[in-house]
C-alpha positions as CSV (number, residue, x, y, z in Angstrom):
1,M,-92.7,-105.9,-11.5
2,T,-88.5,-105.5,-12.2
3,F,-86.0,-104.8,-10.2
4,S,-85.6,-101.1,-11.2
5,Q,-89.5,-101.0,-10.9
6,E,-89.3,-102.4,-7.1
7,S,-86.6,-100.4,-6.6
8,F,-87.9,-96.9,-7.5
9,E,-91.1,-97.9,-5.5
10,V,-89.0,-98.7,-2.8
11,F,-87.4,-94.6,-3.3
12,E,-90.7,-92.7,-3.7
13,R,-91.7,-94.1,-0.6
14,A,-88.5,-93.0,1.2
15,I,-88.4,-89.5,0.2
16,R,-92.4,-89.2,1.1
17,D,-91.5,-90.3,4.5
18,Y,-88.6,-87.7,4.5
19,H,-90.4,-84.9,3.1
20,K,-93.3,-85.6,6.2
21,T,-90.7,-82.9,8.2
22,D,-88.8,-82.2,5.3
23,D,-85.9,-81.8,8.8
24,V,-82.3,-83.5,8.0
25,D,-82.2,-83.9,11.5
26,T,-85.3,-86.6,11.2
27,P,-84.2,-90.2,12.8
28,I,-84.9,-92.5,10.2
29,V,-87.9,-95.3,10.3
30,N,-86.9,-98.0,7.7
31,P,-90.4,-100.1,7.1
32,Y,-88.9,-102.9,5.6
33,Q,-87.8,-106.3,6.9
34,A,-84.0,-105.8,8.3
35,K,-81.1,-106.7,6.1
36,S,-84.1,-107.3,3.1
37,I,-82.6,-106.0,-0.9
38,S,-85.5,-103.5,0.2
39,Y,-84.1,-102.4,4.0
40,Y,-81.0,-101.4,2.4
41,L,-82.4,-99.4,-1.0
42,Y,-84.9,-97.6,1.3
43,L,-81.8,-97.1,3.6
44,K,-79.4,-95.4,0.5
45,N,-82.4,-93.2,-0.6
46,W,-83.2,-92.3,2.8
47,I,-78.9,-91.1,3.0
48,D,-79.1,-89.1,0.0
49,T,-82.2,-87.2,0.5
50,V,-80.9,-86.0,3.7
51,Q,-77.7,-85.1,1.4
52,W,-80.0,-83.6,-0.6
53,H,-80.8,-81.0,1.5
54,L,-78.0,-80.6,3.3
55,E,-76.5,-79.6,0.5
56,D,-79.3,-76.6,0.0
57,I,-78.7,-75.7,3.2
58,I,-74.9,-75.1,2.4
59,R,-75.6,-72.9,-0.2
60,D,-77.4,-70.3,1.9
61,P,-75.5,-67.5,1.0
62,G,-75.6,-65.7,4.7
63,I,-74.5,-69.3,6.3
64,D,-72.3,-69.5,9.2
65,P,-68.8,-70.5,8.3
66,V,-69.4,-72.2,11.9
67,K,-72.4,-74.1,10.4
68,A,-71.5,-74.5,7.3
69,L,-68.0,-76.2,8.5
70,V,-69.8,-79.0,10.5
71,I,-72.2,-79.6,7.6
72,K,-69.9,-79.9,5.3
73,R,-68.2,-82.6,7.7
74,R,-71.6,-84.3,7.8
75,I,-71.6,-84.0,4.1
76,D,-68.6,-86.1,4.1
77,R,-69.5,-88.4,6.4
78,S,-72.7,-88.7,4.3
79,N,-70.5,-89.1,1.3
80,Q,-68.7,-92.3,3.1
81,E,-72.0,-94.0,4.5
82,R,-73.6,-94.1,0.3
83,T,-70.1,-95.2,-1.2
84,D,-70.3,-98.5,1.8
85,L,-73.5,-99.2,1.0
86,V,-73.5,-99.2,-2.6
87,E,-71.3,-101.9,-1.5
88,L,-73.1,-103.6,0.7
89,I,-75.5,-103.6,-2.0
90,D,-73.2,-105.0,-4.6
91,S,-72.7,-107.5,-2.6
92,Y,-76.2,-108.7,-3.0
93,F,-76.1,-109.2,-6.3
94,L,-72.2,-111.3,-6.0
95,D,-74.4,-113.5,-4.2
96,R,-77.7,-113.5,-6.3
97,F,-75.3,-114.5,-9.3
98,S,-72.8,-117.0,-7.9
99,G,-74.4,-120.2,-8.8
100,V,-73.9,-118.7,-13.0
101,K,-71.9,-119.8,-15.3
102,T,-70.8,-117.1,-17.3
103,L,-70.5,-118.2,-21.4
104,P,-67.2,-117.7,-22.7
105,D,-68.2,-114.3,-24.9
106,A,-69.4,-112.6,-21.0
107,T,-68.3,-108.9,-21.0
108,I,-67.9,-106.6,-18.2
109,N,-70.5,-103.5,-17.8
110,T,-68.5,-99.9,-16.7
111,E,-70.3,-99.9,-13.7
112,S,-71.9,-102.5,-11.1
113,P,-75.0,-103.4,-10.3
114,A,-75.9,-100.7,-7.7
115,W,-74.0,-97.7,-9.3
116,A,-76.0,-97.7,-11.7
117,V,-79.0,-98.4,-9.2
118,D,-77.4,-95.4,-7.1
119,R,-77.7,-92.9,-10.2
120,L,-81.5,-93.6,-10.4
121,S,-81.7,-93.4,-6.4
122,I,-80.4,-89.8,-7.4
123,L,-83.0,-89.6,-10.4
124,A,-85.9,-90.0,-8.2
125,L,-84.7,-86.9,-6.0
126,K,-84.6,-84.7,-9.2
127,I,-88.0,-86.2,-10.7
128,F,-89.5,-85.5,-7.0
129,H,-87.9,-81.9,-6.8
130,M,-88.6,-80.8,-10.3
131,S,-92.3,-82.1,-10.5
132,I,-91.9,-79.3,-7.0
133,E,-90.9,-77.1,-9.0
134,A,-93.2,-77.9,-12.2
135,G,-95.9,-76.9,-10.6
136,R,-95.2,-74.0,-8.8
137,T,-97.6,-71.3,-9.9
138,D,-95.7,-68.2,-7.9
139,T,-92.8,-68.5,-11.1
140,P,-93.1,-66.7,-14.4
141,A,-94.4,-68.8,-16.8
142,D,-91.0,-69.4,-19.0
143,Q,-89.7,-71.1,-14.9
144,Q,-93.1,-73.4,-14.8
145,K,-92.5,-73.8,-18.9
146,R,-88.1,-75.0,-18.6
147,C,-88.9,-76.9,-15.7
148,R,-91.8,-78.9,-17.3
149,E,-89.2,-79.7,-20.2
150,K,-86.5,-80.5,-17.5
151,L,-88.9,-82.8,-16.1
152,S,-89.4,-84.6,-19.4
153,V,-86.3,-85.1,-20.2
154,L,-85.7,-86.9,-16.2
155,L,-88.6,-88.8,-16.8
156,E,-87.1,-89.9,-19.9
157,Q,-84.0,-90.5,-17.9
158,K,-85.5,-92.6,-15.4
159,K,-87.5,-94.9,-18.3
160,D,-83.6,-95.4,-20.0
161,L,-82.2,-96.0,-16.7
162,S,-84.0,-98.7,-15.8
163,T,-83.9,-100.0,-18.7
164,A,-80.5,-100.5,-18.6
165,I,-80.6,-102.1,-15.3
166,D,-82.6,-105.0,-16.1
167,M,-81.3,-105.7,-19.2
168,L,-77.9,-105.5,-17.6
169,L,-79.6,-108.0,-14.8
170,D,-81.1,-110.0,-17.1
171,D,-77.9,-110.4,-18.7
172,M,-76.3,-111.3,-15.9
173,A,-78.6,-113.7,-15.3
174,A,-77.9,-115.5,-18.2
175,G,-74.2,-115.3,-18.2
176,R,-73.8,-112.8,-20.6
177,K,-72.6,-110.4,-18.2
178,Y,-70.6,-110.7,-14.9
179,M,-69.7,-107.6,-12.4
180,K,-66.6,-107.3,-10.6
181,V,-66.8,-105.3,-7.3
182,Y,-63.5,-102.7,-6.7
183,K,-64.0,-101.7,-3.4
184,Q,-63.5,-97.4,-3.6
185,M,-60.0,-96.8,-2.2
186,K,-61.2,-93.3,-1.2
187,M,-57.9,-91.5,0.4
188,Y,-59.3,-88.4,1.9
189,N,-60.9,-89.7,5.2
190,D,-57.7,-92.4,5.6
191,P,-56.3,-91.0,8.4
192,T,-52.7,-92.7,6.8
193,L,-53.3,-92.0,2.7
194,N,-54.5,-88.4,3.3
195,P,-51.1,-86.0,3.3
196,V,-52.6,-83.2,5.8
197,L,-54.2,-85.7,8.1
198,Y,-51.1,-88.2,8.5
199,G,-49.2,-85.1,7.9
200,Q,-50.7,-83.6,11.7
201,N,-50.2,-87.5,13.2
202,G,-47.0,-87.0,12.2
203,S,-45.9,-83.8,13.6
204,K,-47.3,-84.6,17.1
């Protein structure tokens, strides 16, 4: 089984486990060995799944503004957790390929392996939810048809992205590709870099 296949199975399990309650406040129970790559992949998708549903909730036109602000700040924290976790997964790949001698003509990829896996995690969510929409019988026939067409595209995208991830990992293992990790320099969460935050601090 390839890495992309293993990852997608973990993502599907996390999505199924979340939807046993379908509640954004459900505590995570990670079934994988702590600090294993599967453990981090499961955690990654759980964060994505919860955020997916928070994004649904906040779009309710009748939502209380105070509640919406609480959810928005929760989404901001979730985005930071997601970024931190992607960087942690990239550390796994750095360690995995640390002993590989890169070839003289080796090239760098446009994104690191973990950011590609991040896209696969989101894609798993899209496929899950579009499958539900495509299978509904309480919607107009033309809507069902559009959903089936979108699902077909998503499944093709899954195939292409999975192939690309596995090819990248094969190239890295053979020294044909190498990776660098640039820590995400998010400025809006940093009280020393966000003008609104350091302006407030400076005014006290």
